[in-house]
C-alpha positions as CSV (number, residue, x, y, z in Angstrom):
1,M,0.0,0.0,0.0
2,K,1.3,3.5,-0.9
3,Y,0.9,6.2,1.7
4,N,0.7,9.8,0.6
5,T,1.9,11.4,3.8
6,G,3.7,14.4,2.3
7,H,6.8,13.9,4.6
8,P,9.3,11.0,4.6
9,R,9.4,10.9,8.5
10,A,5.6,10.5,8.5
11,T,5.7,7.2,6.6
12,P,4.6,4.4,8.9
13,N,7.7,2.2,8.6
14,F,10.0,0.5,11.2
15,R,12.4,3.4,11.3
16,N,9.8,6.0,12.0
17,L,7.7,4.0,14.4
18,V,10.5,2.3,16.4
19,I,14.1,3.5,15.8
20,R,13.5,7.2,15.6
21,P,11.3,7.5,18.8
22,M,13.9,5.4,20.8
23,W,16.7,7.7,19.6
24,M,14.7,10.8,20.5
25,T,14.1,9.4,24.0
26,L,17.7,8.5,24.4
27,K,18.9,12.0,23.4
28,T,16.5,13.6,25.9
29,A,17.9,11.4,28.7
30,L,21.5,12.1,27.8
31,R,20.9,15.8,27.7
32,T,20.3,15.7,31.5
33,V,23.8,14.4,32.2
34,P,26.3,17.1,33.2
35,F,29.0,17.9,30.5
36,L,27.6,15.2,28.2
37,G,24.4,17.2,27.7
38,R,26.4,20.0,26.1
39,L,27.5,17.9,23.1
40,N,26.1,19.3,19.8
41,F,25.0,16.0,18.4
42,L,22.5,15.7,21.3
43,R,20.9,18.9,20.4
44,N,18.4,19.8,17.7
45,S,17.1,23.1,16.4
46,Y,14.7,23.4,19.3
47,H,17.2,22.8,22.2
48,G,19.9,24.6,20.4
49,E,18.0,27.9,20.9
50,Y,19.1,29.9,23.9
51,E,17.4,32.9,25.4
52,K,18.2,35.1,28.4
53,M,16.6,33.7,31.5
54,V,14.8,37.0,32.2
55,D,13.7,39.3,29.4
56,S,12.6,42.9,29.9
57,T,9.0,42.0,30.6
58,T,9.8,39.4,33.2
59,M,12.4,41.7,34.7
60,Q,9.7,44.2,35.6
61,R,7.7,41.4,37.1
62,V,10.4,39.7,39.3
63,G,12.9,42.6,39.8
64,E,16.6,43.0,39.1
65,D,17.6,41.0,42.2
66,H,16.0,37.8,41.1
67,P,18.5,34.8,41.0
68,S,17.7,34.2,37.4
69,V,19.0,37.5,36.2
70,G,22.1,37.0,34.1
71,Q,21.6,33.3,33.6
72,K,21.1,31.4,30.3
73,F,18.1,29.2,29.6
74,A,17.1,26.5,27.1
75,A,14.1,24.3,27.2
76,D,15.7,21.6,29.4
77,R,19.0,23.2,30.7
78,E,20.2,26.3,32.5
79,T,23.4,27.7,34.0
80,S,23.8,28.3,37.8
81,Q,24.9,31.2,39.9
82,I,27.8,29.2,41.5
83,M,29.1,27.6,38.3
84,P,27.9,29.6,35.3
85,F,30.1,27.5,33.0
86,L,28.1,24.4,33.7
87,E,24.6,23.5,32.7
88,R,22.0,21.6,34.7
89,P,18.7,20.1,33.9
90,V,15.8,22.5,34.6
91,T,12.1,23.2,34.0
92,V,10.5,26.6,33.4
93,M,10.6,28.4,36.7
94,Y,6.8,29.2,36.6
95,P,5.3,31.6,37.6
96,Y,8.5,33.7,37.6
97,E,9.2,32.8,34.0
98,R,6.6,31.8,31.4
99,L,7.2,29.8,28.3
100,E,6.0,32.5,25.9
101,D,8.4,35.0,27.5
102,L,11.4,32.7,27.4
103,E,10.9,31.0,24.0
104,P,8.7,33.1,21.7
105,W,8.8,30.5,18.9
106,L,6.6,28.2,21.1
107,F,2.9,28.6,21.3
108,V,-0.1,27.0,22.9
109,P,-2.0,24.6,20.5
110,G,-5.1,26.1,18.9
111,N,-7.4,23.4,20.3
112,Y,-6.3,24.0,23.9
113,N,-9.2,24.8,26.2
114,G,-8.0,27.8,28.3
115,R,-9.9,30.6,30.0
116,I,-13.4,31.3,28.7
117,G,-13.8,34.4,26.5
118,V,-17.0,36.0,25.3
119,I,-17.6,38.5,22.5
120,W,-20.3,40.6,24.2
121,E,-21.2,42.5,21.0
122,T,-22.8,39.3,19.5
123,C,-24.3,37.8,22.7
124,T,-28.1,37.9,22.9
125,A,-28.5,36.5,26.4
126,C,-30.4,33.4,25.1
127,K,-29.0,31.5,28.1
128,A,-28.0,28.4,26.0
129,C,-24.6,28.5,27.6
130,V,-26.1,28.7,31.2
131,R,-28.3,25.7,30.5
132,A,-25.5,23.7,28.9
133,C,-23.0,24.2,31.8
134,P,-22.9,21.1,33.9
135,N,-21.1,22.8,36.8
136,D,-23.3,26.0,37.0
137,C,-20.3,28.2,36.3
138,L,-22.1,30.9,34.2
139,H,-24.2,33.6,35.7
140,M,-26.2,36.4,34.0
141,T,-25.3,40.0,34.7
142,S,-26.0,43.4,33.1
143,E,-23.5,44.9,30.7
144,V,-23.5,48.2,28.8
145,R,-22.3,47.4,25.3
146,V,-22.4,48.2,21.6
147,N,-24.5,45.7,19.6
148,V,-22.8,44.1,16.7
149,L,-25.2,45.8,14.3
150,D,-23.9,49.2,15.5
151,T,-20.2,48.3,15.1
152,A,-20.4,48.8,11.3
153,E,-18.6,51.9,10.3
154,E,-19.8,54.4,7.8
155,G,-19.1,53.1,4.3
156,D,-19.4,49.5,5.3
157,E,-21.9,47.3,3.5
158,W,-24.1,46.8,6.6
159,H,-23.9,50.4,8.0
160,G,-27.2,51.9,9.0
161,Y,-29.1,48.7,10.0
162,G,-28.6,49.2,13.7
163,S,-30.4,51.4,16.2
164,E,-30.3,55.2,16.7
165,V,-29.1,57.3,19.6
166,E,-32.1,58.0,21.8
167,E,-32.7,60.4,24.6
168,G,-32.7,58.5,27.9
169,G,-30.7,55.7,26.4
170,Y,-27.0,55.0,26.2
171,A,-24.3,56.0,23.8
172,A,-20.7,55.0,23.2
173,R,-17.7,56.9,21.8
174,P,-14.8,54.9,20.3
175,K,-11.6,55.5,22.1
176,D,-8.8,57.1,20.0
177,D,-6.1,54.8,21.3
178,S,-7.6,51.8,23.2
179,G,-4.5,49.6,22.8
180,A,-6.7,46.8,21.3
181,E,-4.4,46.3,18.3
182,D,-1.4,45.5,20.6
183,F,-3.4,43.4,23.1
184,D,-2.4,39.7,23.2
185,L,-5.0,37.7,25.0
186,M,-2.7,34.8,25.7
187,T,0.1,36.7,27.3
188,E,-1.5,39.7,29.0
189,H,-3.5,37.9,31.6
190,T,-5.5,41.0,32.3
191,A,-8.9,42.5,31.2
192,A,-9.1,43.4,27.6
193,P,-8.8,47.2,27.0
194,A,-12.1,49.1,26.7
195,E,-12.8,50.1,23.1
196,Y,-15.5,52.6,24.0
197,D,-16.4,55.3,26.5
198,F,-20.0,54.9,27.6
199,A,-22.5,57.6,28.5
200,E,-26.1,58.3,29.3
201,V,-27.9,60.5,26.8
202,I,-29.7,63.2,28.9
203,D,-30.7,65.5,26.0
204,L,-31.0,65.1,22.2
205,T,-31.6,68.2,20.1
206,G,-31.2,67.9,16.4
207,D,-27.7,66.5,15.6
208,K,-26.4,67.4,19.1
209,A,-26.5,65.1,22.1
210,T,-25.8,66.0,25.7
211,V,-24.4,63.0,27.5
212,R,-23.2,62.2,31.0
213,W,-20.1,59.9,31.0
214,M,-20.4,56.8,33.1
215,D,-16.8,57.1,34.2
216,G,-17.7,60.2,36.2
217,S,-15.8,62.7,33.9
218,G,-18.9,64.9,33.7
219,V,-21.4,66.2,31.1
220,E,-20.5,67.0,27.5
221,T,-22.4,68.0,24.3
222,L,-21.3,66.2,21.1
223,D,-22.4,65.6,17.5
224,T,-24.5,62.5,17.2
225,S,-22.2,61.4,14.3
226,D,-19.4,61.0,16.9
227,L,-21.5,58.5,19.0
228,K,-22.7,55.0,18.5
229,P,-25.9,53.7,20.1
230,A,-25.3,51.5,23.1
231,E,-27.6,49.3,25.2
232,K,-27.7,47.8,28.7
233,D,-28.4,44.1,28.3
234,I,-28.4,40.9,30.3
235,V,-25.4,38.8,29.3
236,S,-23.6,35.7,30.7
237,G,-21.0,38.1,32.1
238,R,-19.8,36.4,35.3
239,I,-17.9,33.1,35.3
240,D,-16.8,31.1,38.3
241,L,-13.6,29.5,37.1
242,G,-13.3,27.6,40.4
243,R,-16.1,25.4,39.3
244,C,-15.2,25.3,35.6
245,M,-13.8,22.0,34.2
246,F,-13.1,23.6,30.7
247,C,-15.3,21.1,28.9
248,G,-16.2,23.7,26.2
249,L,-19.9,22.8,26.2
250,C,-20.8,26.5,26.6
251,M,-18.8,27.2,23.4
252,E,-20.5,24.4,21.5
253,S,-24.0,25.4,22.7
254,C,-23.7,29.1,21.7
255,P,-25.8,29.6,18.5
256,F,-24.1,33.0,17.8
257,E,-20.5,31.8,18.3
258,S,-20.0,34.3,21.0
259,F,-18.2,31.9,23.4
260,F,-14.6,30.8,22.9
261,M,-12.2,28.8,24.8
262,T,-9.1,31.0,24.7
263,N,-5.4,29.9,24.7
264,E,-4.8,31.7,28.0
265,Y,-3.5,29.2,30.6
266,D,-2.4,31.7,33.1
267,G,-4.0,34.4,35.2
268,M,-6.6,31.9,36.5
269,S,-5.5,31.5,40.1
270,G,-5.9,33.4,43.3
271,F,-5.7,33.2,47.1
272,S,-9.5,32.8,47.6
273,R,-12.4,31.4,45.7
274,Q,-13.7,34.9,45.2
275,D,-10.6,35.7,43.1
276,L,-11.8,33.1,40.6
277,W,-15.0,35.0,39.9
278,M,-14.3,36.8,36.6
279,D,-16.6,39.6,35.6
280,A,-17.6,40.7,32.1
281,D,-14.5,42.9,31.6
282,R,-12.2,39.9,32.4
283,T,-14.0,37.4,30.2
284,R,-14.4,39.9,27.3
285,V,-12.8,39.0,23.9
286,L,-12.2,41.8,21.5
287,P,-14.2,41.5,18.2
288,S,-10.9,41.9,16.3
289,T,-9.6,38.7,17.7
290,H,-12.3,36.7,15.9
291,K,-13.2,39.2,13.2
292,E,-14.3,36.6,10.7
293,R,-17.0,35.2,13.1
294,V,-18.1,38.7,14.1
295,D,-18.5,39.8,10.5
296,M,-20.6,36.6,9.8
297,E,-22.9,37.4,12.7
298,L,-23.1,41.0,11.6
299,A,-24.1,40.1,8.1
300,K,-26.7,37.6,9.3
301,R,-28.4,40.1,11.6
302,A,-28.2,42.9,9.1
303,E,-29.9,40.7,6.4
304,K,-32.6,39.9,8.9
305,E,-33.1,43.6,9.7
306,L,-33.2,44.4,6.0
307,K,-36.0,41.8,5.3
308,K,-37.9,43.2,8.3
309,R,-37.7,46.7,7.0
310,E,-38.8,45.5,3.5
311,R,-41.8,43.8,5.0
312,K,-42.7,46.8,7.0
313,A,-42.4,49.1,3.9
314,A,-44.5,46.7,1.8
315,K,-47.2,46.6,4.5
316,A,-47.3,50.4,4.8
317,Q,-47.6,50.7,1.0
318,A,-50.4,48.2,0.9
319,E,-52.3,50.0,3.6
320,A,-51.8,53.3,1.7
């Protein structure tokens, strides 16, 4: 039988199934032996890569007096303070060092179930995720947000199918520099940066809106063209990670693909169970992270709104 594997080492023969795995295991064991582990023939392109034990980001986290400062690190070996010319077997000194800090060429697999993340712009509070959760981790809470229909910018295909800024309602102003473009969900381990400033609309006259900012910065009068409609809705905003078993059923049950299991493996610990309660700002995933899915949901809702308006116009014409 001819196997079309695309790579010679993927062919299921005796060499690839027996000899090569045994040699890889032997090399891994020999690398842990002092002096012997430094021989070049025992290394490959992965273990031959060396990084400083502490980079600039980790330096800020652990301080300049940390014992790792000035040391060298590879995936399975490091130098020591007493004898820097010798190497010793080692593992990543978590949480003082993290794998993505030390070896940027490594990454968490895409199918890894990490911290739960939610795109609030597409959530409709249908509670499918709450019903699917076997451990009762998800809880509904109110969240001021911008609906996905209102995220379309002027000039986009689906612009104008959302709602309007109304007196007594909420409005949002996009931040000039939110930091969303540089935000890396897997390595930041903090709440995603806010993309909007939210306000209550207290007066609406023509194309001018007087708003009261919800961050306490005061009252301001702006052009309605500078604002986006916002809404206060019930969403699955609070998650108890102390009860979560990362099964991913919430993600599979979501009909709007608002739920994601992120690649974040860190930032999910604390000194009390209350520290494991993550509010909406901590579980929020930026729409730009999954832009393709957000655009699909936007198109679906805009087409639904378009058909609704066409039926309404046809009914009005028939009555006239």
